[in-house]
C-alpha positions in Angstrom: -43.5 -39.7 85.9 -46.2 -37.8 83.9 -48.3 -35.5 85.9 -52.1 -36.3 85.8 -54.1 -33.6 84.0 -57.8 -33.7 83.7 -59.2 -31.9 80.6 -62.9 -31.0 80.8 -63.3 -29.3 77.5 -62.9 -30.5 73.9 -59.3 -30.6 72.7 -57.9 -31.6 69.3 -55.7 -34.6 69.1 -52.7 -32.4 68.3 -53.3 -30.5 71.5 -53.4 -33.7 73.5 -50.2 -34.8 71.9 -48.5 -31.5 72.8 -49.6 -31.8 76.5 -48.4 -35.4 76.7 -45.0 -34.4 75.1 -44.8 -31.6 77.8 -44.9 -34.3 80.5 -48.6 -34.7 81.3 -50.8 -37.8 81.5 -53.9 -36.4 79.8 -57.4 -37.6 80.6 -60.2 -35.9 78.6 -63.9 -35.7 79.5 -65.7 -32.8 77.8 -69.2 -34.3 78.3 -70.9 -32.4 81.1 -73.2 -35.3 82.0 -70.3 -37.7 82.4 -68.0 -35.2 84.1 -69.1 -35.8 87.8 -68.5 -39.5 87.5 -65.3 -39.0 85.7 -64.0 -36.5 88.3 -64.8 -39.1 91.0 -62.8 -41.7 89.2 -59.9 -39.2 88.7 -60.1 -37.8 92.2 -57.1 -39.6 93.7 -54.9 -38.7 90.8 -55.6 -35.3 89.1 -53.2 -32.6 90.0 -54.2 -30.2 87.2 -57.4 -29.3 85.3 -57.7 -27.7 81.9 -61.0 -25.9 81.3 -62.2 -22.6 79.8 -64.4 -19.7 80.9 -67.6 -21.1 79.4 -67.2 -24.5 81.0 -65.4 -23.5 84.2 -65.0 -25.7 87.3 -67.5 -25.6 90.2 -66.8 -25.6 93.9 -68.2 -29.2 94.0 -65.8 -30.3 91.3 -62.9 -28.7 93.1 -63.8 -30.3 96.4 -63.9 -33.7 94.7 -60.3 -33.4 93.6 -58.2 -33.5 96.8 -54.8 -33.4 95.0 -55.7 -30.5 92.6 -52.9 -27.8 92.5 -53.7 -25.8 89.4 -56.6 -24.9 87.2 -55.8 -23.5 83.7 -58.4 -21.7 81.6 -57.8 -22.1 77.9 -58.2 -18.5 76.6 -58.8 -15.2 78.4 -62.2 -16.0 80.1 -62.5 -17.7 83.5 -66.0 -16.6 84.7 -67.3 -20.1 85.6 -64.3 -21.2 87.6 -65.1 -20.9 91.3 -62.3 -18.6 92.3 -63.3 -18.5 96.0 -63.2 -22.3 96.3 -59.8 -22.4 94.6 -58.5 -19.6 96.8 -59.6 -21.4 99.9 -57.7 -24.5 98.9 -54.6 -22.5 97.7 -55.1 -23.7 94.2 -53.4 -21.6 91.4 -55.7 -20.4 88.6 -54.3 -19.2 85.3 -55.8 -17.9 82.0 -54.7 -16.9 78.6 -55.2 -13.2 78.0 -54.2 -11.9 74.5 -53.4 -15.3 73.0 -56.3 -15.2 70.5 -57.0 -11.4 70.6 -56.0 -10.8 66.9 -58.2 -13.6 65.7 -61.2 -12.4 67.8 -60.8 -8.8 66.6 -60.7 -10.0 63.0 -63.9 -11.9 63.5 -65.6 -9.0 65.1 -64.8 -6.8 62.1 -66.0 -9.5 59.8 -69.3 -9.7 61.6 -69.7 -6.0 61.6 -69.1 -5.7 57.9 -71.4 -8.7 57.1 -74.2 -7.3 59.2 -73.9 -3.7 57.8 -73.7 -4.8 54.2 -76.2 -7.6 54.4 -73.8 -10.2 53.0 -75.4 -13.3 54.4 -78.9 -12.5 53.2 -77.6 -11.2 49.8 -75.7 -14.5 49.3 -78.8 -16.5 50.2 -81.0 -14.5 47.9 -78.7 -14.8 44.9 -78.5 -18.6 45.4 -82.3 -18.7 45.3 -82.2 -16.8 41.9 -83.2 -13.5 43.4 -80.4 -11.4 42.0 -82.4 -8.2 41.4 -84.2 -8.4 44.8 -80.9 -8.8 46.6 -79.6 -5.5 45.3 -80.6 -3.4 48.3 -79.1 -0.2 49.6 -77.0 -1.0 52.7 -75.2 1.2 55.2 -71.5 2.0 54.6 -69.0 1.4 57.3 -66.2 4.0 56.7 -66.5 7.0 58.9 -69.3 5.6 61.1 -69.0 5.6 64.9 -67.6 2.5 66.6 -68.5 1.9 70.2 -66.7 -0.7 72.2 -68.0 -2.1 75.4 -64.9 -3.4 77.3 -61.6 -2.0 76.2 -59.3 -4.9 77.0 -56.8 -6.4 74.7 -59.4 -7.5 72.2 -61.4 -4.3 72.4 -58.2 -2.3 71.8 -57.4 -4.3 68.7 -61.0 -3.8 67.4 -60.7 -0.1 68.0 -57.4 0.0 66.0 -58.9 -1.9 63.1 -62.0 0.3 62.9 -60.0 3.6 63.3 -57.0 2.8 61.0 -58.9 0.6 58.5 -62.2 2.5 58.1 -61.6 5.9 59.6 -64.2 5.3 62.3 -64.3 7.5 65.3 -64.0 5.3 68.4 -65.5 5.5 71.9 -65.6 3.0 74.7 -67.0 2.2 78.1 -65.2 0.1 80.7 -65.5 0.1 84.5 -62.8 2.8 84.6 -61.3 5.1 81.9 -58.0 3.9 80.6 -55.2 6.4 81.1 -53.5 7.4 77.9 -56.1 5.8 75.6 -56.5 7.2 72.1 -60.3 6.8 72.3 -63.2 8.7 73.8 -64.4 7.4 77.2 -68.1 7.5 77.9 -69.3 7.0 81.5 -72.2 4.6 80.9 -73.3 1.8 78.5 -76.4 3.7 77.4 -74.4 6.8 76.6 -72.0 4.7 74.5 -74.9 3.0 72.7 -76.6 6.3 72.0 -73.3 7.6 70.5 -72.6 4.5 68.4 -73.5 3.4 64.9 -71.9 0.0 65.7 -71.8 -1.3 69.3 -69.3 -4.1 69.8 -69.4 -6.1 73.0 -65.9 -7.2 74.1 -66.3 -7.3 77.9 -65.7 -10.3 80.1 -68.6 -12.6 81.1 -69.8 -13.4 84.6 -72.3 -12.1 87.1 -71.1 -8.5 87.0 -71.7 -8.1 83.3 -74.9 -10.2 82.9 -77.4 -8.4 80.7 -75.3 -5.3 80.6 -76.8 -4.8 77.2 -80.5 -4.6 78.0 -83.6 -3.1 76.6 -82.6 0.4 77.5 -79.2 0.0 75.8 -80.7 -1.4 72.7 -83.2 1.5 72.5 -80.3 3.9 72.9 -78.5 2.2 70.0 -81.6 2.8 67.9 -83.2 1.8 64.6 -80.0 2.5 62.6 -77.6 0.8 65.0 -76.0 -2.6 64.9 -74.9 -4.8 67.8 -72.0 -7.2 67.5 -71.1 -9.6 70.3 -67.8 -11.6 70.4 -67.6 -11.7 74.2 -70.1 -13.8 76.2 -73.7 -14.5 75.4 -74.7 -13.6 79.0 -73.7 -9.9 78.5 -76.7 -9.4 76.2 -80.4 -9.8 77.3 -81.5 -12.2 74.5 -85.2 -11.7 75.0 -84.7 -7.9 74.8 -82.6 -8.3 71.7 -85.2 -10.6 70.0 -87.9 -8.0 70.6 -85.7 -5.1 69.4 -84.8 -6.9 66.2 -88.4 -8.1 65.6 -89.7 -4.5 66.1 -87.0 -2.7 64.1 -85.8 -0.9 67.2 -82.2 -1.8 66.2 -81.1 -2.3 62.6 -79.4 -5.7 63.0 -77.1 -7.8 65.1 -74.2 -10.3 64.6 -73.5 -12.7 67.4 -70.7 -15.2 67.9 -72.0 -16.0 71.3 -75.5 -16.5 72.6 -77.0 -17.1 76.1 -77.4 -20.8 76.7 -75.3 -21.8 73.7 -75.3 -24.2 71.9 -79.0 -24.1 72.3 -80.3 -21.1 70.3 -83.8 -19.7 70.8 -85.9 -20.5 67.7 -87.1 -16.9 67.8 -83.6 -15.7 67.2 -82.9 -18.1 64.4 -86.0 -17.1 62.6 -85.0 -13.4 62.3 -83.6 -12.2 59.0 -81.7 -9.2 60.5 -79.2 -11.2 62.5 -76.0 -13.2 61.7 -75.0 -16.1 64.0 -71.7 -17.9 64.2 -71.0 -20.8 66.6 -68.5 -19.2 69.1 -65.6 -19.4 66.6 -64.1 -16.0 66.9 -61.0 -17.3 68.6 -60.7 -20.5 66.6 -57.8 -20.2 64.2 -54.7 -22.5 64.0 -52.4 -19.6 65.1 -54.6 -18.8 68.1 -55.0 -22.4 69.1 -51.3 -23.0 69.1 -50.5 -19.8 71.1 -53.3 -20.5 73.6 -52.3 -24.0 74.4 -48.7 -23.0 74.4 -49.4 -20.6 77.3 -51.2 -23.3 79.2 -48.2 -25.6 78.9 -45.9 -22.8 80.0 -48.0 -22.1 83.0 -48.3 -25.8 83.9 -44.5 -26.4 83.6 -43.8 -23.3 85.6 -46.0 -24.4 88.4 -44.8 -28.0 88.6 -41.2 -26.7 88.2 -41.5 -24.6 91.3 -41.7 -21.3 89.5 -44.4 -18.6 89.4 -47.0 -19.0 86.7 -46.9 -16.5 83.9 -50.6 -15.4 83.8 -52.3 -15.9 87.1 -55.9 -14.9 87.8 -55.8 -12.5 90.7 
């Protein structure tokens, strides 16, 4: 008999088919407004939930599902899953570290290059007939200092792309220095920002990293520095960033994630020294296949009486 699986995020039809072929009865409800009602309807049945870090699963949702055994986060993040509530019930929580790391690192470098070289604004100017006006002097990338906030799997891949591809010196800040790392460790975010020409945010989201990049960090990055965020929008103080960009206290920014997404502040959209993409850094066919594959492996391990592959501690 198929195992009831409640999916509270958007999922492609191919993904649904893979889950069903793996032995799960899939019920999908990505709409936040309808989710509470849907969970009540699924309550007697659901034994597993598929979510992601941005959507999560609240303590109330967990309490409403008495037969829930496992929560799987699609991708590395799990910051909005109530781990305490899950732990109290003995519910297993898994995530997908590394499954989309290469794709996200590629996107980070694409944003970095586009911001530095002014590619988006140059393209728009040429399309408007402003060929001559678009031929501005823009910073080079090779040899510039690359700072990485959060040296996890993704941060490490960004570091290697910058170092090997562009000869960039690399420094990083994490909660602790990584033993054996090839890169320079700096003990605070501000020191990292002051050192960097490009500061890439690659740290997890959640309460402990909220507004880690604040006004002081942006001032340390300075008027020639660029901020790139492929992590979580909550890590950057959006109001402080808007002010810094508007006043020229940083040179530019490129964001794949924004606080409160998909609602973007009009003040941010109106700036010409920022590039915005709609949280797509991890969206590639190869990454999607690997990420869902790990979810299926974790689900099958759990319901087969084996230890899951990638538990959240």
